[in-house]
N, CA, C and O atoms as a printed pandas DataFrame, in Angstrom:
     atom_number atom_name residue_name chain_id  residue_number  x_coord  y_coord  z_coord
0              1         N          MET        A               1    0.673   -1.135   -0.103
1              2        CA          MET        A               1    0.051   -0.060    0.185
2              3         C          MET        A               1    0.769    1.513   -0.045
3              4         O          MET        A               1    1.616    2.017    0.692
4              5         N          LYS        A               2    0.407    1.882   -0.795
5              6        CA          LYS        A               2    1.366    3.336   -1.079
6              7         C          LYS        A               2    1.115    4.453   -0.076
7              8         O          LYS        A               2    0.004    4.974   -0.179
8              9         N          ASN        A               3    1.923    4.931    0.881
9             10        CA          ASN        A               3    1.869    5.958    1.767
10            11         C          ASN        A               3    1.677    7.191    1.160
11            12         O          ASN        A               3    2.794    7.689    1.021
12            13         N          THR        A               4    0.779    7.967    0.709
13            14        CA          THR        A               4    0.573    9.359    0.171
14            15         C          THR        A               4    0.633   10.275    1.243
15            16         O          THR        A               4    0.316   10.014    2.403
16            17         N          LYS        A               5    1.032   11.314    0.838
17            18        CA          LYS        A               5    1.105   12.317    1.759
18            19         C          LYS        A               5   -0.257   13.341    1.772
19            20         O          LYS        A               5   -0.670   13.797    0.706
20            21         N          ARG        A               6   -0.879   13.645    2.980
21            22        CA          ARG        A               6   -2.356   14.122    2.699
22            23         C          ARG        A               6   -1.869   15.549    2.933
23            24         O          ARG        A               6   -0.846   15.766    3.582
24            25         N          LYS        A               7   -2.762   16.718    2.291
25            26        CA          LYS        A               7   -2.700   17.933    2.032
26            27         C          LYS        A               7   -3.150   18.580    3.294
27            28         O          LYS        A               7   -2.579   19.601    3.677
28            29         N          PHE        A               8   -4.335   17.953    4.106
29            30        CA          PHE        A               8   -4.861   18.411    5.193
30            31         C          PHE        A               8   -4.841   17.576    6.342
31            32         O          PHE        A               8   -4.964   16.358    6.212
32            33         N          SER        A               9   -4.667   18.235    7.711
33            34        CA          SER        A               9   -4.757   17.354    8.939
34            35         C          SER        A               9   -6.402   16.964    8.818
35            36         O          SER        A               9   -7.247   17.575    8.163
36            37         N          VAL        A              10   -6.568   15.915    9.542
37            38        CA          VAL        A              10   -7.852   15.439   10.344
38            39         C          VAL        A              10   -8.605   16.781   10.650
39            40         O          VAL        A              10   -9.642   17.121   10.081
40            41         N          ASP        A              11   -7.866   17.599   11.751
41            42        CA          ASP        A              11   -8.215   18.389   12.162
42            43         C          ASP        A              11   -9.122   19.456   11.443
43            44         O          ASP        A              11  -10.284   19.814   11.638
44            45         N          THR        A              12   -8.054   19.867   10.442
45            46        CA          THR        A              12   -8.388   21.027    9.276
46            47         C          THR        A              12   -9.585   20.597    8.676
47            48         O          THR        A              12  -10.494   21.427    8.640
48            49         N          LEU        A              13   -9.809   19.353    8.141
49            50        CA          LEU        A              13  -10.663   18.784    7.226
50            51         C          LEU        A              13  -12.129   19.088    8.271
51            52         O          LEU        A              13  -13.089   19.718    7.829
52            53         N          GLN        A              14  -12.096   18.586    9.541
53            54        CA          GLN        A              14  -13.282   18.519   10.280
54            55         C          GLN        A              14  -13.546   19.994   10.352
55            56         O          GLN        A              14  -14.749   20.192   10.180
56            57         N          LYS        A              15  -12.831   21.170   10.554
57            58        CA          LYS        A              15  -13.225   22.588   10.845
58            59         C          LYS        A              15  -13.690   23.064    9.362
59            60         O          LYS        A              15  -14.431   24.044    9.287
60            61         N          VAL        A              16  -13.415   22.620    8.577
61            62        CA          VAL        A              16  -13.953   22.798    7.048
62            63         C          VAL        A              16  -15.257   22.426    6.749
63            64         O          VAL        A              16  -16.086   23.103    6.141
64            65         N          ALA        A              17  -15.441   20.925    7.370
65            66        CA          ALA        A              17  -16.891   19.959    7.114
66            67         C          ALA        A              17  -17.805   21.125    8.251
67            68         O          ALA        A              17  -18.999   21.370    8.082
68            69         N          LYS        A              18  -17.221   21.554    9.042
69            70        CA          LYS        A              18  -18.471   22.206   10.121
70            71         C          LYS        A              18  -18.687   23.361    9.282
71            72         O          LYS        A              18  -19.875   23.521    9.005
72            73         N          ILE        A              19  -17.869   24.242    8.779
73            74        CA          ILE        A              19  -18.185   25.496    7.844
74            75         C          ILE        A              19  -19.166   25.302    7.090
75            76         O          ILE        A              19  -20.228   25.925    7.092
76            77         N          LEU        A              20  -18.776   24.223    6.253
77            78        CA          LEU        A              20  -19.641   24.024    4.914
78            79         C          LEU        A              20  -20.822   23.541    5.393
79            80         O          LEU        A              20  -21.828   23.817    4.739
80            81         N          LYS        A              21  -20.929   22.930    6.314
81            82        CA          LYS        A              21  -22.311   22.125    6.750
82            83         C          LYS        A              21  -23.007   23.526    7.535
83            84         O          LYS        A              21  -24.177   23.785    7.252
84            85         N          THR        A              22  -22.498   24.142    8.214
85            86        CA          THR        A              22  -23.109   25.419    8.441
86            87         C          THR        A              22  -23.687   26.540    7.460
87            88         O          THR        A              22  -24.595   27.252    7.887
88            89         N          ILE        A              23  -23.225   26.719    6.225
89            90        CA          ILE        A              23  -23.466   27.511    5.280
90            91         C          ILE        A              23  -24.374   26.850    3.933
91            92         O          ILE        A              23  -24.852   27.384    2.933
92            93         N          ALA        A              24  -24.360   25.643    4.354
93            94        CA          ALA        A              24  -24.929   24.650    3.324
94            95         C          ALA        A              24  -26.379   24.884    3.080
95            96         O          ALA        A              24  -27.153   23.936    3.215
96            97         N          HIS        A              25  -26.836   26.104    2.721
97            98        CA          HIS        A              25  -28.286   26.465    2.749
98            99         C          HIS        A              25  -28.597   27.887    2.022
99           100         O          HIS        A              25  -28.197   28.974    2.438
100          101         N          PRO        A              26  -29.386   27.676    0.856
101          102        CA          PRO        A              26  -29.378   28.586   -0.009
102          103         C          PRO        A              26  -29.797   30.258    0.683
103          104         O          PRO        A              26  -29.518   31.302    0.093
104          105         N          VAL        A              27  -30.468   30.195    1.958
105          106        CA          VAL        A              27  -30.450   31.675    2.505
106          107         C          VAL        A              27  -29.197   32.041    3.181
107          108         O          VAL        A              27  -28.923   33.229    3.351
108          109         N          LYS        A              28  -28.576   31.289    3.497
109          110        CA          LYS        A              28  -27.215   31.418    4.660
110          111         C          LYS        A              28  -26.285   31.786    3.303
111          112         O          LYS        A              28  -25.450   32.660    3.532
112          113         N          LEU        A              29  -26.293   31.417    2.340
113          114        CA          LEU        A              29  -25.470   31.886    1.227
114          115         C          LEU        A              29  -25.849   33.173    0.825
115          116         O          LEU        A              29  -25.042   34.073    0.593
116          117         N          GLU        A              30  -27.331   33.293    0.720
117          118        CA          GLU        A              30  -27.587   34.814    0.315
118          119         C          GLU        A              30  -27.224   35.598    1.470
119          120         O          GLU        A              30  -26.660   36.651    1.173
120          121         N          ILE        A              31  -27.399   35.370    2.800
121          122        CA          ILE        A              31  -27.097   36.062    3.844
122          123         C          ILE        A              31  -25.369   36.691    3.581
123          124         O          ILE        A              31  -24.986   37.861    3.608
124          125         N          LEU        A              32  -24.585   35.442    3.334
125          126        CA          LEU        A              32  -23.400   35.913    3.049
126          127         C          LEU        A              32  -23.013   37.040    2.108
127          128         O          LEU        A              32  -22.159   37.872    2.412
128          129         N          GLU        A              33  -23.742   37.039    0.824
129          130        CA          GLU        A              33  -23.845   37.812   -0.165
130          131         C          GLU        A              33  -24.283   38.965    0.404
131          132         O          GLU        A              33  -23.601   39.963    0.167
132          133         N          VAL        A              34  -25.375   39.108    1.187
133          134        CA          VAL        A              34  -25.658   40.600    1.649
134          135         C          VAL        A              34  -24.681   41.345    2.359
135          136         O          VAL        A              34  -24.292   42.492    2.139
136          137         N          LEU        A              35  -24.266   40.380    3.418
137          138        CA          LEU        A              35  -23.163   41.059    4.392
138          139         C          LEU        A              35  -21.794   41.202    3.678
139          140         O          LEU        A              35  -20.914   41.503    4.485
140          141         N          GLU        A              36  -21.356   41.078    2.411
141          142        CA          GLU        A              36  -20.222   41.000    1.805
142          143         C          GLU        A              36  -19.718   42.384    1.664
143          144         O          GLU        A              36  -18.522   42.620    1.494
144          145         N          SER        A              37  -20.680   43.349    1.737
145          146        CA          SER        A              37  -20.152   44.765    1.833
146          147         C          SER        A              37  -19.494   45.394    2.989
147          148         O          SER        A              37  -19.018   46.528    3.035
148          149         N          ASP        A              38  -19.543   44.252    4.176
149          150        CA          ASP        A              38  -18.978   44.507    5.248
150          151         C          ASP        A              38  -19.584   45.688    6.023
151          152         O          ASP        A              38  -18.997   46.210    6.972
152          153         N          GLU        A              39  -20.601   46.024    5.644
153          154        CA          GLU        A              39  -21.422   46.864    6.451
154          155         C          GLU        A              39  -22.666   46.330    7.607
155          156         O          GLU        A              39  -23.721   45.842    7.202
156          157         N          PRO        A              40  -22.426   46.469    8.764
157          158        CA          PRO        A              40  -23.157   45.617    9.634
158          159         C          PRO        A              40  -24.507   45.868    9.567
159          160         O          PRO        A              40  -24.857   47.039    9.715
160          161         N          LEU        A              41  -25.444   44.922    9.354
161          162        CA          LEU        A              41  -26.731   44.669    9.351
162          163         C          LEU        A              41  -27.622   44.259   10.441
163          164         O          LEU        A              41  -27.193   43.501   11.310
164          165         N          ASP        A              42  -28.959   44.745   10.471
165          166        CA          ASP        A              42  -29.721   44.086   11.514
166          167         C          ASP        A              42  -30.603   42.831   10.545
167          168         O          ASP        A              42  -30.440   42.605    9.346
168          169         N          VAL        A              43  -31.466   42.204   11.405
169          170        CA          VAL        A              43  -32.041   41.107   11.019
170          171         C          VAL        A              43  -33.231   41.684    9.933
171          172         O          VAL        A              43  -33.470   41.028    8.919
172          173         N          THR        A              44  -33.837   42.744   10.171
173          174        CA          THR        A              44  -34.902   43.072    9.387
174          175         C          THR        A              44  -34.335   43.614    7.952
175          176         O          THR        A              44  -34.838   43.364    6.856
176          177         N          THR        A              45  -33.276   44.342    8.182
177          178        CA          THR        A              45  -32.665   44.875    7.000
178          179         C          THR        A              45  -31.822   43.735    5.832
179          180         O          THR        A              45  -31.799   43.784    4.602
180          181         N          ILE        A              46  -31.330   42.974    6.559
181          182        CA          ILE        A              46  -30.681   41.278    5.826
182          183         C          ILE        A              46  -32.032   40.865    5.150
183          184         O          ILE        A              46  -32.076   40.687    3.933
184          185         N          GLN        A              47  -33.266   40.697    6.045
185          186        CA          GLN        A              47  -34.315   40.287    5.496
186          187         C          GLN        A              47  -34.966   40.694    3.947
187          188         O          GLN        A              47  -35.302   40.058    2.948
188          189         N          GLN        A              48  -34.933   42.301    4.408
189          190        CA          GLN        A              48  -35.501   43.063    3.159
190          191         C          GLN        A              48  -34.578   43.045    2.047
191          192         O          GLN        A              48  -35.086   43.233    0.942
192          193         N          ARG        A              49  -33.288   42.853    2.106
193          194        CA          ARG        A              49  -32.520   42.633    1.194
194          195         C          ARG        A              49  -32.694   41.527    0.411
195          196         O          ARG        A              49  -32.731   41.559   -0.819
196          197         N          ILE        A              50  -32.835   40.236    1.308
197          198        CA          ILE        A              50  -32.849   39.034    0.489
198          199         C          ILE        A              50  -34.037   38.780   -0.200
199          200         O          ILE        A              50  -34.062   37.961   -1.118
200          201         N          GLY        A              51  -35.360   39.619    0.278
201          202        CA          GLY        A              51  -36.666   39.539   -0.265
202          203         C          GLY        A              51  -37.474   38.560    0.677
203          204         O          GLY        A              51  -37.066   38.194    1.779
204          205         N          LEU        A              52  -38.438   38.258    0.213
205          206        CA          LEU        A              52  -39.891   37.435    0.858
206          207         C          LEU        A              52  -39.124   36.076    1.072
207          208         O          LEU        A              52  -39.509   35.427    2.044
208          209         N          SER        A              53  -38.189   35.585    0.386
209          210        CA          SER        A              53  -37.769   34.027    0.689
210          211         C          SER        A              53  -37.478   33.539    1.749
211          212         O          SER        A              53  -37.196   32.342    1.803
212          213         N          CYS        A              54  -37.469   34.377    2.927
213          214        CA          CYS        A              54  -37.311   33.855    4.355
214          215         C          CYS        A              54  -38.026   35.132    5.400
215          216         O          CYS        A              54  -37.800   36.341    5.454
216          217         N          GLU        A              55  -38.860   34.350    6.076
217          218        CA          GLU        A              55  -39.290   35.280    7.348
218          219         C          GLU        A              55  -38.344   35.645    8.189
219          220         O          GLU        A              55  -37.285   35.018    8.202
220          221         N          VAL        A              56  -38.592   36.884    9.166
221          222        CA          VAL        A              56  -37.789   37.162   10.013
222          223         C          VAL        A              56  -37.391   36.327   10.898
223          224         O          VAL        A              56  -36.214   36.407   11.250
224          225         N          SER        A              57  -38.175   35.403   11.438
225          226        CA          SER        A              57  -37.715   34.523   12.629
226          227         C          SER        A              57  -36.767   33.590   12.283
227          228         O          SER        A              57  -35.731   33.379   12.913
228          229         N          MET        A              58  -37.246   32.841   10.938
229          230        CA          MET        A              58  -35.842   31.977   10.202
230          231         C          MET        A              58  -34.608   32.494   10.084
231          232         O          MET        A              58  -33.520   32.024   10.417
232          233         N          MET        A              59  -34.980   33.826    9.419
233          234        CA          MET        A              59  -33.528   34.805    9.219
234          235         C          MET        A              59  -33.003   34.621   10.729
235          236         O          MET        A              59  -31.857   34.186   10.845
236          237         N          SER        A              60  -33.586   34.854   11.667
237          238        CA          SER        A              60  -32.781   34.768   12.986
238          239         C          SER        A              60  -32.487   33.676   13.528
239          240         O          SER        A              60  -31.828   33.639   14.567
240          241         N          HIS        A              61  -32.918   32.628   12.928
241          242        CA          HIS        A              61  -32.294   31.206   13.182
242          243         C          HIS        A              61  -30.947   31.137   12.688
243          244         O          HIS        A              61  -29.874   31.023   13.279
244          245         N          HIS        A              62  -31.274   31.240   11.350
245          246        CA          HIS        A              62  -29.923   31.105   10.361
246          247         C          HIS        A              62  -28.750   32.267   10.883
247          248         O          HIS        A              62  -27.574   31.925   10.755
248          249         N          LEU        A              63  -28.939   33.160   11.265
249          250        CA          LEU        A              63  -28.095   34.203   11.829
250          251         C          LEU        A              63  -27.558   33.816   12.879
251          252         O          LEU        A              63  -26.342   33.974   12.995
252          253         N          ASN        A              64  -28.352   33.174   13.984
253          254        CA          ASN        A              64  -27.490   32.617   15.126
254          255         C          ASN        A              64  -26.905   31.560   15.103
255          256         O          ASN        A              64  -26.009   31.339   15.917
256          257         N          LYS        A              65  -27.279   30.629   14.142
257          258        CA          LYS        A              65  -26.670   29.240   13.511
258          259         C          LYS        A              65  -25.187   29.823   13.292
259          260         O          LYS        A              65  -24.202   29.314   13.826
260          261         N          MET        A              66  -25.132   31.034   12.383
261          262        CA          MET        A              66  -23.959   31.230   11.655
262          263         C          MET        A              66  -23.040   31.995   12.470
263          264         O          MET        A              66  -21.874   32.254   12.169
264          265         N          LYS        A              67  -23.852   32.451   13.873
265          266        CA          LYS        A              67  -22.969   33.502   14.566
266          267         C          LYS        A              67  -22.491   32.164   15.461
267          268         O          LYS        A              67  -21.266   32.170   15.582
268          269         N          ASP        A              68  -23.047   31.169   16.034
269          270        CA          ASP        A              68  -22.705   30.053   17.028
270          271         C          ASP        A              68  -21.500   29.405   16.337
271          272         O          ASP        A              68  -20.608   28.907   17.024
272          273         N          ASN        A              69  -21.449   29.396   15.058
273          274        CA          ASN        A              69  -20.582   28.448   14.194
274          275         C          ASN        A              69  -19.403   29.126   13.976
275          276         O          ASN        A              69  -18.577   28.420   13.397
276          277         N          GLY        A              70  -18.974   30.395   14.267
277          278        CA          GLY        A              70  -17.717   31.538   14.157
278          279         C          GLY        A              70  -18.005   32.207   12.711
279          280         O          GLY        A              70  -17.061   32.890   12.313
280          281         N          ILE        A              71  -19.119   32.144   11.851
281          282        CA          ILE        A              71  -19.234   32.542   10.597
282          283         C          ILE        A              71  -19.531   34.026   10.722
283          284         O          ILE        A              71  -18.978   34.788    9.928
284          285         N          LEU        A              72  -20.301   34.475   11.587
285          286        CA          LEU        A              72  -20.671   35.609   11.746
286          287         C          LEU        A              72  -20.335   36.359   13.063
287          288         O          LEU        A              72  -20.105   35.649   14.042
288          289         N          THR        A              73  -20.281   37.617   13.198
289          290        CA          THR        A              73  -20.346   38.486   14.816
290          291         C          THR        A              73  -21.580   39.187   14.635
291          292         O          THR        A              73  -22.367   39.288   13.694
292          293         N          SER        A              74  -21.531   39.613   15.724
293          294        CA          SER        A              74  -22.700   40.447   16.119
294          295         C          SER        A              74  -22.409   41.585   17.225
295          296         O          SER        A              74  -21.435   41.550   17.978
296          297         N          GLN        A              75  -23.175   42.380   17.219
297          298        CA          GLN        A              75  -23.228   43.624   18.136
298          299         C          GLN        A              75  -24.182   44.211   18.361
299          300         O          GLN        A              75  -24.831   44.575   17.380
300          301         N          LYS        A              76  -24.646   44.531   19.614
301          302        CA          LYS        A              76  -25.917   44.972   20.115
302          303         C          LYS        A              76  -26.018   46.382   20.136
303          304         O          LYS        A              76  -25.203   47.035   20.787
304          305         N          ARG        A              77  -27.039   46.992   19.421
305          306        CA          ARG        A              77  -27.105   48.463   19.529
306          307         C          ARG        A              77  -28.428   48.885   20.046
307          308         O          ARG        A              77  -29.322   48.926   19.201
308          309         N          GLY        A              78  -28.664   49.132   20.975
309          310        CA          GLY        A              78  -29.930   49.478   21.794
310          311         C          GLY        A              78  -30.705   48.156   21.472
311          312         O          GLY        A              78  -30.126   47.090   21.680
312          313         N          LYS        A              79  -32.230   48.163   20.880
313          314        CA          LYS        A              79  -32.736   46.800   20.719
314          315         C          LYS        A              79  -32.285   46.218   19.651
315          316         O          LYS        A              79  -32.628   45.036   19.661
316          317         N          GLN        A              80  -31.485   46.580   18.447
317          318        CA          GLN        A              80  -31.047   45.807   17.314
318          319         C          GLN        A              80  -29.917   45.070   17.547
319          320         O          GLN        A              80  -29.112   45.508   18.368
320          321         N          VAL        A              81  -29.650   43.801   16.859
321          322        CA          VAL        A              81  -28.552   43.171   16.945
322          323         C          VAL        A              81  -27.813   43.437   15.383
323          324         O          VAL        A              81  -28.654   43.587   14.497
324          325         N          TYR        A              82  -26.866   43.489   15.081
325          326        CA          TYR        A              82  -26.063   43.739   14.046
326          327         C          TYR        A              82  -25.065   42.836   13.670
327          328         O          TYR        A              82  -24.218   42.484   14.490
328          329         N          TYR        A              83  -25.070   42.386   12.422
329          330        CA          TYR        A              83  -24.211   41.224   12.003
330          331         C          TYR        A              83  -23.588   41.620   11.035
331          332         O          TYR        A              83  -24.043   42.419   10.217
332          333         N          ARG        A              84  -22.279   41.033   10.990
333          334        CA          ARG        A              84  -21.308   41.172    9.902
334          335         C          ARG        A              84  -20.428   39.845    9.882
335          336         O          ARG        A              84  -20.462   39.024   10.799
336          337         N          ILE        A              85  -19.619   39.713    8.721
337          338        CA          ILE        A              85  -18.888   38.228    8.509
338          339         C          ILE        A              85  -17.784   38.504    9.634
339          340         O          ILE        A              85  -17.346   39.611    9.945
340          341         N          ALA        A              86  -17.403   37.192   10.213
341          342        CA          ALA        A              86  -16.325   37.117   11.208
342          343         C          ALA        A              86  -14.946   37.231   10.555
343          344         O          ALA        A              86  -14.049   37.938   11.015
344          345         N          ASN        A              87  -14.828   36.396    9.316
345          346        CA          ASN        A              87  -13.687   36.195    8.768
346          347         C          ASN        A              87  -13.912   36.251    7.028
347          348         O          ASN        A              87  -14.338   35.307    6.363
348          349         N          ARG        A              88  -13.566   37.421    6.562
349          350        CA          ARG        A              88  -14.164   37.721    5.235
350          351         C          ARG        A              88  -13.349   36.640    4.116
351          352         O          ARG        A              88  -13.593   36.684    2.910
352          353         N          GLU        A              89  -12.609   35.924    4.565
353          354        CA          GLU        A              89  -12.128   34.724    3.776
354          355         C          GLU        A              89  -13.004   33.783    3.218
355          356         O          GLU        A              89  -12.831   33.230    2.131
356          357         N          ILE        A              90  -14.273   33.552    4.243
357          358        CA          ILE        A              90  -15.152   32.775    3.787
358          359         C          ILE        A              90  -15.994   33.183    2.337
359          360         O          ILE        A              90  -16.521   32.374    1.574
360          361         N          LEU        A              91  -15.963   34.551    2.203
361          362        CA          LEU        A              91  -16.371   34.881    0.774
362          363         C          LEU        A              91  -15.798   34.279   -0.400
363          364         O          LEU        A              91  -16.342   34.386   -1.499
364          365         N          LYS        A              92  -14.708   33.641   -0.214
365          366        CA          LYS        A              92  -13.835   32.920   -1.422
366          367         C          LYS        A              92  -14.714   31.749   -2.044
367          368         O          LYS        A              92  -14.601   31.366   -3.208
368          369         N          ILE        A              93  -15.609   31.232   -1.106
369          370        CA          ILE        A              93  -16.408   30.268   -1.381
370          371         C          ILE        A              93  -17.471   30.670   -2.784
371          372         O          ILE        A              93  -17.850   29.848   -3.619
372          373         N          PHE        A              94  -17.720   31.745   -2.770
373          374        CA          PHE        A              94  -18.476   32.360   -4.134
374          375         C          PHE        A              94  -17.424   32.267   -5.574
375          376         O          PHE        A              94  -17.729   31.872   -6.699
376          377         N          ASP        A              95  -16.139   32.769   -5.085
377          378        CA          ASP        A              95  -15.066   32.407   -6.321
378          379         C          ASP        A              95  -14.976   31.160   -6.729
379          380         O          ASP        A              95  -14.981   30.933   -7.939
380          381         N          CYS        A              96  -14.862   29.967   -5.658
381          382        CA          CYS        A              96  -14.799   28.799   -5.887
382          383         C          CYS        A              96  -16.271   28.511   -6.678
383          384         O          CYS        A              96  -16.134   27.847   -7.706
384          385         N          MET        A              97  -17.343   28.821   -6.422
385          386        CA          MET        A              97  -18.353   28.481   -6.975
386          387         C          MET        A              97  -18.420   29.053   -8.445
387          388         O          MET        A              97  -19.009   28.366   -9.280
388          389         N          GLU        A              98  -17.930   30.113   -8.781
389          390        CA          GLU        A              98  -17.834   30.680  -10.039
390          391         C          GLU        A              98  -16.889   29.926  -11.081
391          392         O          GLU        A              98  -17.160   29.769  -12.272
392          393         N          LYS        A              99  -15.752   29.493  -10.443
393          394        CA          LYS        A              99  -14.738   28.698  -11.120
394          395         C          LYS        A              99  -15.252   27.351  -11.613
395          396         O          LYS        A              99  -15.092   26.792  -12.697
396          397         N          CYS        A             100  -15.927   26.977  -10.499
397          398        CA          CYS        A             100  -16.518   25.602  -10.824
398          399         C          CYS        A             100  -17.667   25.684  -11.621
399          400         O          CYS        A             100  -18.156   24.572  -11.817
400          401         N          ASN        A             101  -18.262   26.598  -12.145
401          402        CA          ASN        A             101  -19.274   27.004  -13.017
402          403         C          ASN        A             101  -20.598   26.312  -12.679
403          404         O          ASN        A             101  -21.348   25.621  -13.368
404          405         N          ILE        A             102  -20.664   26.818  -11.064
405          406        CA          ILE        A             102  -22.137   26.447  -10.238
406          407         C          ILE        A             102  -22.867   27.440  -10.508
407          408         O          ILE        A             102  -24.015   27.500  -10.066
């Protein structure tokens, strides 16, 4: 049996799988697109920019899931919570999608 050198450690593969699993939903990908401008946005504004494809309560669920998994950060201002992308490198997923003709 040939011993081939692995490109990624098991730990790295697990982290990547967790990220991909977290964003593997059309609405979550839309959220990333909306937040691409790096302007912190609240739930209602994100929902309005995406359109009627998702109710505010479901939008909050998606945002919290992404925040809990380190994809987004949030900051509370008064009664509103504003979200932004934690690590902008995640946006490279869109480059990958374009290169793969998806």
